[in-house]
N, C-alpha and C positions, 0 to 999 in steps of 0.2 A: 430542463435542457441538458443534453448529454453530448459530449464531443470528445474527439480523440486527442490524446497527447502522448508524447514519447520522449525518451532521452537518447541522444546519440551516444556513440562510443568515445567521444572526445573529451569527456569530463576528466578532471584531475583525479588521479587515484587517491583514495583516502579511506578513513575508518571513522565511525561516528557513534554518537549516543544521543537519544532524544532528551531534550532539556525541558525544563518547566516544572511546575508544581502540580500535585494532585491534592484532592481533598483529604480530610481527616480519615484515618483508617477506622474501620468498624471493629477492629480487633479489641480495642479498649474503649467502647463507646461511653460518652458522657451521658449519665442518666438524665441530665437536663435537656439533652437534645431530642428526647422523645424516643419512640420505638425504632429499632433498626429494621429497615426494609430490605429484603433480599431482592435485587433486580430480577433474578430468575423466576420469581413468583409473580411478577407483574405482567399482565396481559399486553400492555402497550409497548413495553420495552423488553425486547427479547435479545439476549446476548448472542453475538456471533463470533466465530473463530477466524483465524488466519491459517489457511492451508498452503504450505509450501510443497509443491510437487516436483520431485527430482527424477522420477522413474519413467517418464514419458507419458504423453497424453494424446489422444486423438481429439482435435478441436474442430468445430464446425462453425461456419459463419452464420450469424443471425442478426435480427434487428435489435435484440436486447441480450446483453451478456447474462449468462446463467451458469455459474460454476457447477451446479448440481447435475447439469446435463452436458457440460463441456461446450457451451455455445459462447462464442466471442464476437462482439459486435464490431470490433476494429479490424477484422481480417478482410483482406482483399482477394483471398482465394476461398473456394467453396469449403475446403477441409484440408487438414494437415495433421500428420502424426509426428510428434516431436520425439527424438531419441532421448535416452537417459542423459541427464546432465553429466558432462565430462566423461562420457561413457568409455572412452579409450584411455583414460588417465588412471594410472595405478593408485594415485592418491585421491581419487574422487570422493571417497567416504570421508576423508579428512576435510576436504574442501566443503562438503555439505555440512559436516558437524560445525565447522567454524561459522558458516553463514547462519545456521539455525541458532547457535548459541548467541551470536551477536545480535540477531534480530530479536530473539527472546529477551535478552538483557535490556535492549532499548525499549521494549514494550512492557517490561515489568511494571513501571509506574502506572500503566493504564490497565493492568490486570487482564490483558488480552491473551487468550490461549493461542499459542503457536504450535501447530502440529504438522507432521510430515505424513500423516495418515488421513485419508479423506474422511471427514465426519459423517456419521450415519444418520444424524438428526441435526436439526437446527440450520441456521444460515451461516454461510462462511464466504469469505473472499478467498480466491485461489490465485496464486502466482505460479506459473509453469516455467520451469527452467530447462533449457536445452534446445538444440537445433540452431537454425540460422534464420535471419529475418526474411529472406526471399521465400523460404519454404512455408512460413506461416502467414505470408501476406502482410509483412510490416516493412517499412522503410527504415526502421530504427532498431537499436539493440535492446531497448526496454520500453514497453508500451503499456499504457493504461488509458481508459476513457474517462474524461471528466464527467462526473455525475452530479450535476447541480441539484441541490435539494436531497441528495442521497436517496434517490428513488429506487435504485437497484441495490438489493442487499447482498446479492451473490455475484459480485464483480469478478472479472477474469483479467489478469495481467500476464505478461510474458517477458522472459529475459533470455537474451541470446547466450549461447555457449561461450562466446568470446567477450561478453561484457565483463569489465575488470572486476575481479573478486572483491577488491577492497572498496569498490563503489556500491556494491549490491545492498548493504544495509541502508545507506542513504537513500538509494532508489526505492527500496521496499517501503520505507517510511513515507517518502514522497508519494508513492503510488497509492498508499492507503489514504493519504490526504486527498489526492485527486479524486479517488473513488467515493469520497463523502462530500465533495463539493468545495474543498479548499482549492484556491487558485494560486497562481504564481506570485511570488514576492521578489523584491529586489535586494533583499538582505543576503549577501553571499554566505552567511553562516546558517541561514534558515533552510529547513528541509524542503520547502516549496520553491526555493530558488531553482531556476533552470527548467521548470515545468512549462515549457512552450513559451518562453520569453527570452530576453537577451541577458538574463542574469547567469553568472557562472559561479558555482560553489567554489570557495577557496579553502574549505576545510573538510576533513573527513569526520568532523565532530559536529555535524549539522544538528540543529535543534528545532523544535516546534515552539512557537511563541503565541501567547495571548496578546491582543492589542497590536497586531502587526498589519500594516497597510497592504492591501492587495495591489498588484501592479495593474494600473488601468490600461497600460499599453501592451499587456500580454496578448498573445494571439488568441487565447481562449479565456473567456470570462463568463461569469454567471449573471445574467440579466437581473437587475434589481437587488443584487447582493450588497450588503453593507460594504463601505470602502475599507473598513477594518475588520479583520477576521480574528476570532479567538480560537486558534488551532487546537489548543489543549482541551478547552471546554468542548469543542465540537467533536474531537476524537472520543472523549469520554462519553458524550451523549450518544454518538453513533454505535458505540459498543456497550452502552448501558452500564457504565461504571459510576 
């Protein structure tokens, strides 16, 4: 099941970091643990990247999102060309650097590669920055589609030029979660709070949690999903870490 979710522009401005723990590093493996296996060599688990696009994209509406061909399933218009992010602002490169650095820092525990250059091989999620909601066929300032079961590996999200800069890292983490089938929670410190439910984030230091209850009253849920989700485990699994 896949469904649309979005974040309006009324969230409280903030700055954040992804919380939680990751497994033991393979940098100093314990010989009793057995051989170290590189996920990149495994046929079932193929790592994917996060592509942050700031230079403008032409998006086309389609039944299934596919970042590789710029198709977005959430669009209500046939196609749209987004301008460069903050194209008329003298400090746009500084704004972009801050966003990329913060998102990269938050995703460092998960070993997720964040890039501003479109990958030439492999799967990747894409978040497009720039333009306005009406032009791209969205009623909201940040939009991603719920992908229950993580069936689509090359998801496409979009952020409005006017979406508060300080909220973008929180929204990026939440959008990644939504794209792998995590659903809304009611913990105001959790990165999945506000994803199409009545929860409002109260911190710019949102975290992902293991063992956190899904909001059963959220507007969008995944049929048959456990009532408790392990967000850190699921993110590591989705990106093969």
